[in-house]
Backbone as numpy.savetxt, mean C-alpha at the origin, in Angstrom:
# Nx Ny Nz CAx CAy CAz Cx Cy Cz
9.15 -10.87 -5.41 8.45 -10.24 -4.30 9.41 -10.02 -3.15
9.48 -8.84 -2.70 10.27 -8.59 -1.50 9.37 -7.93 -0.46
9.19 -8.66 0.59 8.36 -8.17 1.69 9.12 -7.08 2.44
8.44 -6.01 2.75 9.04 -4.85 3.42 8.47 -4.72 4.83
8.90 -5.61 5.72 8.36 -5.63 7.09 8.60 -4.31 7.81
9.67 -3.63 7.46 10.01 -2.36 8.11 8.93 -1.30 7.85
8.27 -1.36 6.70 7.26 -0.37 6.33 5.84 -0.77 6.71
5.66 -2.01 7.16 4.32 -2.49 7.50 3.66 -1.68 8.62
4.35 -1.38 9.72 3.69 -0.58 10.78 3.22 0.79 10.27
4.01 1.43 9.44 3.64 2.73 8.89 2.40 2.59 8.00
2.39 1.58 7.15 1.24 1.36 6.27 0.00 1.02 7.10
0.17 0.19 8.12 -0.95 -0.16 8.99 -1.54 1.10 9.63
-0.68 1.98 10.10 -1.14 3.22 10.72 -1.88 4.09 9.71
-1.32 4.23 8.51 -1.97 5.06 7.48 -3.34 4.52 7.08
-3.42 3.23 6.84 -4.71 2.65 6.45 -5.71 2.75 7.61
-5.25 2.57 8.84 -6.11 2.72 10.00 -6.64 4.14 10.12
-5.77 5.12 9.92 -6.20 6.51 9.97 -7.21 6.81 8.86
-7.00 6.23 7.70 -7.95 6.45 6.61 -9.32 5.84 6.95
-9.31 4.62 7.46 -10.58 3.98 7.83 -11.30 4.75 8.93
-10.54 5.37 9.82 -11.12 6.15 10.92 -11.44 7.58 10.51
-11.24 7.91 9.24 -11.48 9.26 8.68 -10.60 10.33 9.32
-9.45 9.92 9.84 -8.50 10.88 10.40 -7.69 11.55 9.28
-7.54 10.85 8.16 -6.90 11.42 6.97 -7.79 11.11 5.77
-7.68 11.94 4.73 -8.48 11.71 3.53 -7.70 10.87 2.53
-8.34 10.55 1.43 -7.72 9.69 0.41 -6.45 10.32 -0.16
-6.48 11.62 -0.42 -5.30 12.28 -0.97 -4.10 12.18 -0.02
-4.36 12.33 1.27 -3.28 12.22 2.26 -2.76 10.79 2.32
-3.66 9.82 2.30 -3.26 8.41 2.30 -2.37 8.12 1.11
-2.83 8.49 -0.07 -2.07 8.21 -1.29 -0.73 8.93 -1.27
-0.72 10.18 -0.84 0.53 10.94 -0.77 1.55 10.29 0.15
1.11 9.84 1.30 2.04 9.20 2.24 2.53 7.84 1.73
1.64 7.10 1.09 2.06 5.82 0.49 3.08 6.06 -0.62
2.88 7.11 -1.40 3.83 7.46 -2.46 5.18 7.86 -1.87
5.17 8.53 -0.73 6.42 8.87 -0.05 7.18 7.62 0.36
6.44 6.61 0.86 7.07 5.33 1.21 7.72 4.70 -0.02
6.99 4.72 -1.13 7.49 4.14 -2.36 8.74 4.87 -2.83
8.73 6.20 -2.77 9.90 6.98 -3.18 11.11 6.68 -2.30
10.88 6.48 -1.01 11.98 6.13 -0.11 12.57 4.78 -0.49
11.71 3.81 -0.78 12.20 2.50 -1.21 12.96 2.59 -2.52
12.45 3.41 -3.45 13.13 3.59 -4.73 14.51 4.22 -4.53
14.59 5.19 -3.64 15.87 5.85 -3.37 16.85 4.87 -2.74
16.38 4.06 -1.81 17.24 3.05 -1.18 17.72 2.05 -2.21
16.85 1.65 -3.12 17.18 0.69 -4.16 18.24 1.25 -5.11
18.12 2.53 -5.46 19.08 3.16 -6.37 20.48 3.15 -5.78
20.58 3.36 -4.49 21.88 3.34 -3.84 22.48 1.94 -3.91
21.63 0.92 -3.70 22.11 -0.47 -3.69 22.39 -1.02 -5.08
21.62 -0.61 -6.09 21.72 -1.22 -7.42 21.89 -0.17 -8.51
22.75 0.79 -8.27 22.93 1.92 -9.19 23.30 1.47 -10.60
24.09 0.43 -10.73 24.58 0.03 -12.04 23.55 -0.72 -12.87
22.41 -1.12 -12.34 21.45 -1.93 -13.08 20.52 -1.13 -13.98
20.50 0.17 -13.87 19.67 0.97 -14.77 18.33 1.36 -14.18
17.30 1.35 -15.03 15.98 1.85 -14.66 15.31 0.93 -13.63
14.70 1.56 -12.64 14.00 0.82 -11.61 12.51 0.79 -11.94
11.99 -0.37 -12.28 10.57 -0.52 -12.61 9.78 -1.12 -11.45
10.37 -1.21 -10.29 9.69 -1.80 -9.14 8.68 -0.82 -8.57
7.66 -1.37 -7.94 6.61 -0.57 -7.33 6.24 -1.15 -5.97
5.71 -0.30 -5.14 5.18 -0.70 -3.84 3.79 -1.28 -4.06
3.49 -2.39 -3.41 2.16 -2.98 -3.49 1.83 -3.64 -2.18
0.55 -3.96 -2.02 0.05 -4.43 -0.73 -0.74 -5.72 -0.88
-0.66 -6.52 0.17 -1.51 -7.70 0.35 -2.15 -7.49 1.71
-3.47 -7.46 1.74 -4.15 -7.06 2.97 -4.42 -8.20 3.94
-4.54 -9.42 3.45 -4.81 -10.55 4.35 -4.29 -11.83 3.73
-4.06 -12.83 4.58 -3.59 -14.13 4.10 -4.61 -14.69 3.12
-4.13 -15.23 2.04 -5.01 -15.76 1.02 -5.41 -14.73 -0.02
-5.06 -13.49 0.21 -5.33 -12.42 -0.75 -4.34 -12.61 -1.90
-4.85 -12.96 -3.06 -3.95 -13.20 -4.19 -3.79 -11.98 -5.09
-4.35 -10.85 -4.66 -4.23 -9.62 -5.42 -3.00 -8.84 -4.98
-2.34 -8.26 -5.94 -1.24 -7.34 -5.69 -1.78 -5.97 -6.04
-2.11 -5.17 -5.03 -2.74 -3.88 -5.32 -1.73 -2.76 -5.09
-1.57 -1.95 -6.11 -0.61 -0.86 -6.07 -1.26 0.40 -5.52
-0.45 1.40 -5.29 -0.95 2.69 -4.81 -1.92 3.29 -5.82
-1.58 3.23 -7.10 -2.44 3.77 -8.15 -3.79 3.06 -8.15
-3.77 1.75 -8.01 -5.02 0.99 -8.00 -5.86 1.31 -6.77
-5.21 1.50 -5.63 -5.93 1.89 -4.41 -6.63 3.22 -4.63
-5.91 4.18 -5.19 -6.48 5.51 -5.45 -7.68 5.40 -6.39
-7.53 4.62 -7.46 -8.62 4.46 -8.42 -9.85 3.82 -7.79
-9.63 2.78 -7.00 -10.75 2.05 -6.39 -11.49 2.90 -5.36
-10.75 3.68 -4.59 -11.36 4.42 -3.48 -11.89 5.80 -3.88
-11.63 6.25 -5.10 -12.13 7.56 -5.55 -13.66 7.63 -5.55
-14.29 6.51 -5.80 -15.76 6.45 -5.81 -16.21 5.51 -4.68
-16.38 6.04 -3.46 -16.67 5.19 -2.31 -17.98 4.41 -2.39
-18.89 4.79 -3.27 -20.15 4.06 -3.38 -20.06 2.89 -4.36
-18.96 2.78 -5.10 -18.78 1.70 -6.05 -18.51 0.39 -5.30
-19.06 -0.72 -5.75 -18.83 -2.01 -5.07 -17.36 -2.37 -4.89
-16.51 -2.03 -5.87 -15.08 -2.34 -5.73 -14.46 -1.60 -4.55
-14.88 -0.37 -4.32 -14.37 0.40 -3.19 -14.80 -0.25 -1.89
-16.03 -0.70 -1.82 -16.53 -1.34 -0.61 -15.79 -2.64 -0.32
-15.53 -3.40 -1.36 -14.78 -4.65 -1.21 -13.37 -4.36 -0.72
-12.72 -3.37 -1.31 -11.36 -3.01 -0.90 -11.35 -2.54 0.55
-12.29 -1.70 0.93 -12.34 -1.22 2.31 -12.54 -2.36 3.30
-13.37 -3.31 2.95 -13.56 -4.49 3.82 -12.28 -5.30 3.93
-11.58 -5.45 2.80 -10.32 -6.18 2.81 -9.27 -5.48 3.67
-9.20 -4.17 3.57 -8.26 -3.41 4.40 -8.61 -3.57 5.87
-9.89 -3.39 6.19 -10.33 -3.51 7.59 -10.05 -4.91 8.14
-10.32 -5.93 7.34 -10.06 -7.30 7.78 -8.57 -7.52 8.01
-7.76 -7.07 7.06 -6.31 -7.24 7.18 -5.74 -6.54 8.40
-6.26 -5.36 8.70 -5.79 -4.64 9.89 -6.24 -5.35 11.16
-7.50 -5.81 11.19 -8.03 -6.49 12.37 -7.29 -7.79 12.65
-6.91 -8.49 11.60 -6.22 -9.78 11.75 -4.70 -9.63 11.75
-4.21 -8.40 11.62 -2.77 -8.11 11.61 -2.06 -8.90 10.50
-2.66 -8.88 9.30 -2.12 -9.62 8.16 -1.65 -8.74 7.01
-1.71 -7.43 7.16 -1.26 -6.52 6.11 0.21 -6.76 5.80
0.53 -6.83 4.52 1.92 -6.96 4.07 2.23 -5.86 3.07
3.42 -5.31 3.17 3.93 -4.32 2.22 5.01 -5.01 1.40
4.92 -4.88 0.09 5.90 -5.50 -0.81 6.45 -4.45 -1.76
7.63 -4.75 -2.26 8.27 -3.89 -3.25 8.95 -4.77 -4.28
8.38 -4.81 -5.46 8.98 -5.62 -6.53 8.53 -5.11 -7.88
């Protein structure tokens, strides 16, 4: 696990905008994917000789959250906003933002 504190403010802003309906799910996912691509590009420069990069960006929304949720999983969960899993995820995101506990990881 490598915590990416540099990307946390950007992720916090994106999730906040999504919760406030300032951006839609597609925009949220697209911007998160851009963050992941930037991390992948940075990693390739640092570890070019190691081969294929299987690392992914993932999030922990609050302390005690033992889930590692990826961008793909976020997209899947939030596609159906009336599903209980989507509601649980939205509450977790809101709680993490309110408590300033959101973490961005890349591993």
